C-alpha positions as CSV (number, residue, x, y, z in Angstrom):
1,M,55.4,-32.3,6.5
2,A,54.3,-35.9,6.1
3,D,55.0,-35.9,2.5
4,M,58.7,-34.8,3.1
5,R,59.1,-37.4,5.7
6,S,57.7,-40.1,3.2
7,F,60.0,-38.9,0.6
8,A,63.0,-38.9,3.1
9,E,62.2,-42.4,4.3
10,G,61.6,-43.5,0.7
11,L,65.2,-42.4,-0.1
12,I,66.6,-44.0,3.1
13,S,64.8,-47.3,2.4
14,R,67.0,-47.6,-0.8
15,L,70.4,-47.6,1.3
16,P,71.8,-51.0,2.5
17,A,70.1,-52.1,5.8
18,R,73.3,-51.4,7.9
19,L,73.3,-47.8,6.7
20,Q,69.6,-47.1,7.2
21,P,69.5,-46.3,11.1
22,M,72.7,-43.9,10.7
23,A,71.0,-42.1,7.7
24,R,67.9,-41.6,9.8
25,W,69.6,-40.0,12.7
26,R,72.1,-38.0,10.8
27,F,69.6,-36.7,8.5
28,I,67.3,-35.7,11.4
29,K,70.3,-33.8,13.0
30,F,71.1,-32.2,9.5
31,G,67.4,-31.2,9.2
32,A,67.5,-29.6,12.8
33,V,70.7,-27.7,11.9
34,G,69.1,-26.7,8.4
35,A,66.0,-25.6,10.2
36,S,68.1,-23.2,12.5
37,G,69.9,-22.0,9.1
38,T,66.6,-21.5,7.5
39,V,65.4,-19.2,10.3
40,I,68.7,-17.2,10.1
41,N,68.5,-17.0,6.2
42,I,64.8,-15.8,6.3
43,V,65.4,-13.3,9.0
44,V,68.6,-12.0,7.2
45,L,66.9,-11.8,3.9
46,F,63.8,-10.0,5.3
47,V,66.1,-7.6,7.2
48,C,68.4,-6.8,4.2
49,Q,65.5,-6.5,1.7
50,E,63.0,-4.5,3.8
51,F,65.5,-2.3,6.0
52,L,69.4,-2.4,5.4
53,L,69.4,-2.3,1.7
54,L,66.6,0.2,0.9
55,Q,69.2,2.5,-0.8
56,I,69.2,-0.1,-3.7
57,A,66.0,0.9,-5.5
58,D,65.7,-1.8,-8.1
59,F,63.8,-4.7,-6.2
60,H,65.8,-7.5,-8.0
61,A,69.2,-5.9,-7.6
62,R,68.4,-5.6,-3.9
63,L,67.2,-9.2,-3.7
64,N,70.5,-10.3,-5.2
65,Y,72.5,-8.6,-2.3
66,S,70.1,-9.8,0.2
67,I,70.1,-13.5,-1.0
68,A,74.0,-13.3,-0.9
69,I,74.2,-12.1,2.5
70,A,71.5,-14.3,3.9
71,I,73.1,-17.4,2.5
72,T,76.5,-16.4,3.5
73,L,75.4,-16.2,7.0
74,A,73.2,-19.2,7.1
75,T,76.2,-21.2,5.6
76,I,78.6,-20.2,8.4
77,S,76.0,-21.0,11.1
78,N,75.2,-24.5,9.4
79,F,78.8,-25.4,9.1
80,Y,79.5,-24.8,12.7
81,F,76.5,-26.8,13.9
82,N,76.8,-29.5,11.3
83,R,80.4,-29.9,12.3
84,R,79.5,-30.1,16.0
85,L,76.4,-32.0,15.9
86,T,75.6,-33.8,12.5
87,W,79.0,-35.2,11.6
88,R,81.0,-35.0,14.9
89,D,81.5,-38.8,15.0
90,R,83.6,-38.5,11.7
91,Q,86.2,-36.0,13.4
92,V,89.4,-37.7,13.9
93,E,92.7,-36.6,15.3
94,A,94.2,-36.3,11.7
95,S,91.5,-34.4,10.3
96,P,92.2,-31.3,8.3
97,G,92.0,-27.8,10.1
98,V,88.8,-26.1,10.4
99,M,89.4,-23.7,7.7
100,V,90.0,-26.6,5.2
101,L,86.7,-28.3,6.3
102,F,85.0,-24.8,5.9
103,F,86.2,-24.6,2.4
104,K,85.3,-28.1,1.7
105,Y,81.8,-27.5,3.1
106,V,81.5,-24.2,1.1
107,A,82.6,-26.1,-2.2
108,A,80.1,-29.0,-1.4
109,A,77.3,-26.5,-0.6
110,G,78.0,-24.4,-3.7
111,V,75.6,-26.5,-5.8
112,S,72.9,-26.0,-3.3
113,I,73.6,-22.4,-3.0
114,A,73.2,-22.1,-6.7
115,I,70.0,-24.0,-6.9
116,Q,68.6,-21.8,-3.9
117,S,69.8,-18.7,-5.8
118,V,68.3,-19.5,-9.1
119,M,65.2,-20.9,-7.7
120,T,64.6,-18.1,-5.3
121,K,65.0,-15.6,-8.3
122,S,62.8,-17.6,-10.6
123,L,60.0,-18.3,-8.1
124,S,59.8,-14.7,-6.9
125,L,58.5,-13.9,-10.2
126,Y,55.2,-15.8,-9.2
127,L,55.4,-16.1,-5.3
128,H,56.4,-13.6,-2.5
129,Y,60.1,-13.8,-2.3
130,I,60.1,-15.2,1.4
131,V,57.9,-18.3,0.1
132,A,60.0,-18.6,-2.9
133,N,63.2,-18.9,-0.8
134,L,61.6,-21.6,1.5
135,V,60.8,-23.6,-1.3
136,A,64.3,-23.3,-2.8
137,I,65.8,-24.1,0.6
138,G,63.9,-27.5,0.8
139,V,65.0,-28.6,-2.7
140,S,68.6,-27.5,-2.3
141,S,68.8,-29.0,1.2
142,I,68.8,-32.5,-0.3
143,F,71.8,-31.8,-2.5
144,N,73.6,-30.2,0.4
145,F,73.2,-33.3,2.6
146,V,74.7,-35.7,0.0
147,A,77.4,-33.5,-1.0
148,N,78.5,-32.7,2.5
149,D,78.2,-36.4,3.6
150,K,80.3,-37.6,0.7
151,L,82.8,-34.8,0.4
152,T,83.3,-32.7,3.4
153,F,82.6,-35.2,6.2
154,R,83.4,-38.4,4.5
155,R,85.1,-41.2,6.5
156,S,88.8,-41.2,6.1
157,G,89.9,-44.6,5.2
158,G,86.8,-46.1,6.5
159,K,87.7,-45.6,10.2
160,G,84.6,-43.5,11.2
161,A,81.7,-44.5,13.4
162,P,78.4,-44.6,11.5
């Protein structure tokens, strides 16, 4: 945990001084939302893999479906809470509708979803699939934060509060 904190602080320290406090709080909120999404992801992955999809005999085929369902449900949850908590200060009256924001969120998260899926599949050859998924979630979270901060919830015309 201390290593992750040091890594995050190192990244934040490279930002201009006026943006550092905002990044710290926003990243902490993002991390809390991500933690709840991780719980949802892991529970859904386990339930699908061990109970709901047992009729799919091939482990890796079942894992593909389990990962897809887990990521989908966690993404929906994370969108809702990131919109309400992490980037609520960037919601303005002229903001696009919730579905437009959701599609932007999914597009921005697409890279992190691909990273998580490929890493989980690759690492599950060497690690338990839950451990592999946790590692993949950690790595993909960095990409997800940056993409959503710059694309989905970006400031409109520089008018948003930090």
